[in-house]
N, C-alpha and C positions, 0 to 999 in steps of 0.2 A: 701213337703220334701220326699226324697226317703226313702224307708224302709231299715232299717239295719237288714239284715238277714244273717244267716250262715247255714251250713249244720246241725249244732248242735242246732241252734235256728231258725227253719223255722216258717213262719206264716201260719195260716190255710187258706184254700181256701175262706172261707167266708170274711176274711179280704181283700184279694185281690179283690174279687168280689165287695165288698162295695166300695173299692177305685176306681175301674174301673167305677162303676156307678156314683160316685161323679165327676170323670173327664169328663164323657160324659155329665152329667147334666150341667157342666159349659159352654157347647156350646150354650145353650139357644135356643130360637126359631129362625128358619131359613127357608128361601124359598128354595125348592129343585125342580129341573126339571128332568124329565126322561120319559121313555116310558113304558107303562103298558104291562107286559108280562103275568100276570095271576090275575084273580079276583076270590076270594073264598068267597062264601056265604054259611054259615052253617045254616041249617034249625033251626029256633027258636032262633038263636043268633042275638043279636043286634049289633055285631061288624063284620065288613067286613075287610078281609085281601087282600091287593093289593101288588103285587110284582112289584116294580119300578126298571127299569134297565137303566143303562147308555149305550146308543147305540154305543158308541165308545170303552169304556173300558169294560172288562168283570166283572162288578161290579153290584150287585143287593142290594136293600134295601127293607126290609119288612115294609110296611105302614099299620097301623091300623086306622080305622075311624068308626064312627057310621053309621048305616044303613041310618038314616035320612040325614046326611051330604052327603053321597055318592049318594043317590037317587035324591038329589036336584041339582046335577051338570047338567048343560045344555051346550052343548049337552051331552047325557049320556056317561059315561066312559066305554070303552070296550077294549079288547085286541088290542094292537097296538097304542092306543091313546097316545098322548103326553100331559102330565099334569104338572101343577106347584102346589106343595103342601107346605102349611105353617104349621109348627108344631115343636115339640120338640123331640129329640132323647131320648129314654129310654133304660136302661140296666136292663133286667129281671134277677135278681140275682139267683133265684133258678135254672134256666136253662142256665145261662151265655150267653144269646142271646141279640142282640140289635134290637130294633124296633123303628119305627118312628110314633108317635102319631099325626095324622093329625087334624088340627083345621079348615083348609080351603083348598078347592081344586078348581082349575081352569083349564079348558082345554085350550090348546094353539090353538087359532083360525087360520084359513087359512090366514087371513090378517097379523097376527103377524108372522106366518111362512114365508110368502113371504117377509115381511120386513127384517127378519133375513137373509134370503137367498140373498136378494139384497145387504145387508151390507157385507155379506161374499164375494159376487161376486166382489164388489168394492175393498175389501182388497186384494183378490187374484190377481185381475187385476193390482193393484198398485205394487204388487211384481213381475209382469212380467210373471206369469204362463200362461197367455193367449196369450203371444206374438207368432206370427206366425213364427218368426225366430228360435224358439226352437223346433218346430215341425219337426219330421223326416218323410222322404218319406217311403211309403210302398214298400216292395220288389216286383219285377215284378211277380215272381212265387214262393211263399213260399213253402218250403218243408213240413212244419208241422205248423198247425194253432192251437193256443189255444183258446178254446171257453168257456166263463164263462156265464152261463145262469141258468134259473130256472129248477127245476126238472120236466122232461117230459113236457116241455113248448112248445108252438107253436113257440116261437122265436128260440129255438134249431132246431126244424124241418125245419123252413124256411131257416135258415142258412145252415144246412147240405145239404138239398135237392137242393137248388139253386147253392150252391158252387160245389157240385158233378155233377150237370147237366152241369155246365159250364166247369169244369175241373175234369174229373172222377178220376184222380190219386191223387188228393189232400188228405192229411191225417189230421185228427183232434185229438186233445186231449181235450175232453169235461170234464169240471168241473161243476157239477150241485150243485148249492148252493141256499140258501134262497135269493130271490131278493126283499123281502119286509118283514117288521116286525122287531122286536128288534134284531134278530140275523143276519140280512142281511149284515150289514157292516163288522162284524168280519169274516163271512164266505167268503164274496167277497175278503176281504183283504188277507185271507189265500190262496185262489185260485190264486189270482193275483201274490202273492209272489212266490208261487211254480212254476207257469208258467214262471215267469220272470227270474228265475235262471236256467231254463232248456235250455241248448244250442241248443237243437233240435227245439225249438219254434222260428219261424221267425216273427210272428205277433200274437197279442192277440185281440180277439173280445169280447167285453163286451155287451151282448145282453139281452134285456128284452122287452116284449110287452108293449102295452099302459096301462095306469092306471091313477088314480087321482093323484093330487099333493102330497097327503099324501103317496100314494103307492110308488111314485118315490123319496121320501125324502132320502132314503139311498144313492142314486146316487148324492146327493148334500152334503153329509157328508164331512166335511173338511178333516178328516183323509184319507178318500178314494180318494178324489180329489188330495191331495198332493201325495199320493202313485202312482196314475196314472201319475202325472206329473213327478215323479222321476223314473219311470220305465225305464229299459234299453231297453226293447223290444217295438217296435211301437205298439200303442194301438188304436183300432177302437171302438168308442162308438156308439152303436145302441140301444138307450134307448127310449122307447115310440114311438110316432109318430112324424110327421113333426112339429107339434105345441108344442111338449114337449121340454123343454130346461133345463134339470138338469145341475148342474155346471160341472159334469164330461165331458159333451160335449165340454166345452170350453178348457179344458186342454188336451183332447185326441189329438193324432196326426192327426186323421181323424174322422169326424163326419158323420155317416150314418143316413139318415132319418128314415129308418126301418131296421129290421134284414135282410130282403130280399136285400135291397140296400147294406148292409154290405157285403153280399156274393159276390155281383157284384164288389165291390171295392177291396176285398181281393184277388180274383183269376181272371185271364183273361178268356175270353170265347174261348174254343178250336176251335169252328167254325170260330169266327172272326179272330183268329190268323192264322188258316189254310188259310182262304181267303186272309189275308194280305201276307202270305208267297207265295201263288200262284200268287198274283198280283206282288210282288217283283220279283218272278222268271220270269214272263212274261216280265217285264220291263228289267230285266237283259238280257234275250234272245234277245229282240229287240235291246238293246244297243250293244250287241256283234255282232249281225247280221249286224247292220248298220256299225259298225266299220270294220267288215270283207269286206263289199262291198266297203267302202272307200279305204281300203288298197289294195284290188284287182284292183280298178281303178288306183291307184297310180302305182302299179306294171305294169299294162298294158301300162300306159303312158311311164314308164321307158323302157319297152321292145320295144316300137315303136321307140325309139331313135336310130340313126345310130350306136352309139357306142355299143349298145347291139344287134341291128339287125344283124350287121356283125362285130364282135369283131376283126377278122383277118385284116379288112381293115386298122385299125389304126396301127397294127403291120407291115403290108406291107408298109404303108406310112413311118413309122419311119425307117423300114429296108432300103428303097430306099434312105432316107436321110443319113443313115449311110454309104451306098455304095458310094453315091456322095461325102460325106466328105472324105471317104477313098481314092477315086480316086484323089480328089483334093489334099489331103495330099501327095499322091505319086508323082503327078506332081510337086507340090512345092518342095518336097524333091529332085526329080530328077533335077530340074532346079538349085536348090542351089548346088547340087553336081557337076553339069556341070560347073557352074560358079567358084566353088572352085577349080575344076581340071584345068580349064584354068588359073586361077590366080596362081596356084601352078606351072604350067608349065612355065608361064612368069617369075615368081620369080626364078625358077630353072635355067632358061637361063641367067638371070641377074647375079645370083650367080656364074654360071659357067663362064660368061664373066669377072666377077671381080675377080675370084679365081686365085691365083698364079699359079695353075696347068695349066691354059690356057697359061700363059706366058711361062712356062717351055716347053709346047708343041711346042712353036714357036722357041725353041732352046736355051732358057736361062737357067741359072743354079743359084742356091742359095748356097752361101758359108757360112758354119757354123763352129764355133769353137767346141771344144770338149764339152763345157757346153751347146751347143745348140743355143748360141747367133749368130745372123746373122752378117757376116762381110761385111761392106758396102765400106770400103776404104782399098786399098792394103797397105797403110801406117800403118794401125792398126795391120797388121799381123807381127808376129815375125818370123825371119828366123828359119826354122826347125820346126815350130809349125804344129801340126797335124790338118788338116782341113778335112771337109766332104763336098762333092759337091753333091747337091741334084738336079737331073735331072728329066725329065719327065718319064723316064723309070726306075729310081732307084737312088741309092746313090753310089758315088765313094769316096775313101779315097785319100787324097793329102797331100803334105807337102809343107809348105811355103818356097820358095827359096829366096836367097838374091836378091835385086833389079836388080843386074847385070845379074842374071841367071833366067831361066824360071822354073816355078813350075812343079813338076812331081808327 
């Protein structure tokens, strides 16, 4: 039941401490696994103090055990060992601290570690974290490379020297961390997170030299493996040697067999690239030169053709055709005009022959009334009617006379 307290009726510290101790005692005996970070042996004391740390979370537990129990553990427990402890948590009321009283201690053997790693490997593979389709290609020439390695390690020297020998202008952001031991995972995770959010970093290299299976255990930690798999920046894993296979190798975008090999994978060789450029330049020169020779041959062939050898010849030929056509047109037009002139003359003579004027020239006259109508019969004229006589030389006025007298 929760305590009923107020500012006016508080409970003393001893009451709270005793209750905390009772709650912790309810946990009972449990098995706990962790990594040893410190072993304290006090001279003349029968109790040994062991700091047991969770390698993933930043949590530690103080374990106490008898000297006889600790010395009987095979193989001996030392800093960095993984152990399984059976015991009961205790709350020490006077100091308000929690400890774990060990009744049994077992070291996690290599076989058991490998079995756990194999199980984790199958779990991660089933989730698709090892799928080649999710791996990203490395940039051809990274502007800045993030390097996570041990402090003053040979792996750092190998990566930096070989990378700068291949491409002197390459820049590195080196993060030195613990690469083994209980603090390795947390430090590597911190460096990986910092480099991954940096927009200047184009690729991250995770490098460590060789070591035993126990030494390389941080690089098979599930938290670190998942962090590498979810990183935004491409990651190159160069852990151990060719025969070493920590789980981070399977999720990294590229696996390098050694730190030296990682340097070769991350940056190109300036000499090789220069040789490649020179070879491409020679190929381009030969291609252009060959093309120019082909085009020159085509131009020479075209120049040898008559139309280009003597361009005026075609103009003269067409000019002569134009002159011939013009003369022919003139002749045809002249012939047509002559025929038309002759035809016009014939028609003019026919018209002249058929014209009343020709009859008048032979001495005839045309008699017309005042309204211009032609008088054809003398009986149609009225006595005294004014008439007009049209002659070849002009017109005369006349008056119709009675039939018994002549017109005048």
